[in-house]
N, C-alpha and C positions, 0 to 999 in steps of 0.2 A: 539365249536364255540360260540361267543358272541351273545346274542340275538339282533336282529335288523340289523345284518350284513348279506348281501347276497353275494353269490359268482357270480351270474349272474346279469347283469344290467337289470333294469325294462324295459319292452317293452313300447315304447313311444306311441304305438297305431297308428302310421302313417305307411301307406304302402310305400314300396320302399325305406325305410331308413335302413341302416345297421349301424354298429358301427362306420364306417368311416365318416358318415355324410350323409345328404340328397343329396348332389350333386354327390356323388360317383356313385350311381346306375343310376342317370339320365344321367351322362356322358357316362357310359358304354352302356346304352340303346340307346343314340343318335349315338354313334359310331357304334353300331350294325345295326342301321337303314340305315346308309349310305353305298353305295357300297364301296368296298375297294379303288378304284381309287379316288373317291371323298373325302374319308377320308384322303388319303395321300396328295391330292391337298390342302385340308384345313389345314393340318398340315404344309405343305410347305409354305403356305401363312403366317401362324402365325410365323413360324421360320424366314421367310424373314423380316417380320415386326419387330421382336425382333432384328434381325441382323442390320437393318437400324437404329433402335433406339439406340442400343449400339454403332454403328459406329458414330452416331451423337454426343452422349455423350462423346466418346473418343476424337473426334475432338475438342469439346468445352474444354475438360480438357487439351489438348495439347496447344491450344491457350492461355488458362489461365496460363499454365506453362511457356510458352514463355514470356508472359507479366510480370510474377513475376520474371523471371530470368533477364529480362532487367532492371526492377526496382531495383533488388538486385545489379546488376552491377553499376547502377547509384549511389546508396547509398555507395557502397564500394569505387568507384572512388572519390566520394565527400569527403570521410573521409581519402583519401590518401592511402588506402590499395592496390589499383591497380594503377600501373604506366602505362600511355598511351605511346605507342611507335609507330613511323611511320612505320618502316619496321621490322617485327619480323623474317624474313627469314634469315638475316645475323647475328643474335645474337648467340654468343657461350654460353657456360655454365657460363662464368664469366661476361657476360653482355657487352662485348666489341664488337662493330660493326666492322666487317671485319677481325678481328684477329681470328686465328684458333689455336687450341692446338693439331692438328693432328701431329703424328710422320711421318717424311719422311725419308726414307733410301736412301742413294746414294752410288753408287759404283764407285770407281776410275778405271781408265784403268789398273793400276798395279795389282789390285786384280783379274781381269778377266783372 
């Protein structure tokens, strides 16, 4: 082994600290001091706060997405990439309103 290298980290001299940091033992000590039900209620409150925060952020992102999509549509239609139509329900594959390319079979009385 090279001189000056140690296999074990030096003791920092502080009580209650482990290798994971000073807050690790304090957190465990706090959770051990609370009764189990209070600890679960506290965790539930923190989880609900995180849920509300994430839901709020998701809503903001959805609103931003909608605004960007509307702006994108405006830009595309201004450049002529999107053609505006009044009634899209009656448009076939070829763009003709009212005309259909469906095959219709008929039988005559003689074939029956």
